[in-house]
Phi, psi and omega in degrees: 000328180296324179298318179294320180292322177294320182293328183257016183298327182270356184278132178292321179295325179295324179293322178292319182297329179300328181275351180270095177216176184292343180275348181264114183293341180276352184303315182303315184285325177295313180294323179297316179294317179296324183278354180262009180249144176102149181296320184297314182294319179296320178296316179296318179296318180297318179296317178299318179293320178299316180296315181300311183291323178293319178292322177298315179298315181298314179295319180297319178295317180295320179294319178297319178295322179296320178295329179281350179106359180267110184268356185301311181297329184291332182286345176266353182265079183235147172270129180243000000 
């Protein structure tokens, strides 16, 4: 670990990273801000949200059908 710290001693990003640890309460907000910039992160977030909302819709529809007495959609809703 000392070799990595010596190699990155002159890096500005390495100095910032040293302060990002679990003992620093601002770490969560700093990382959140850093992760919200750039096309790639926004694309990954958009895909994650699409999956979440589609799965929520699918589960809600299956539960509504189950409440009506139709058990067919529920038998396909399995975790594998």
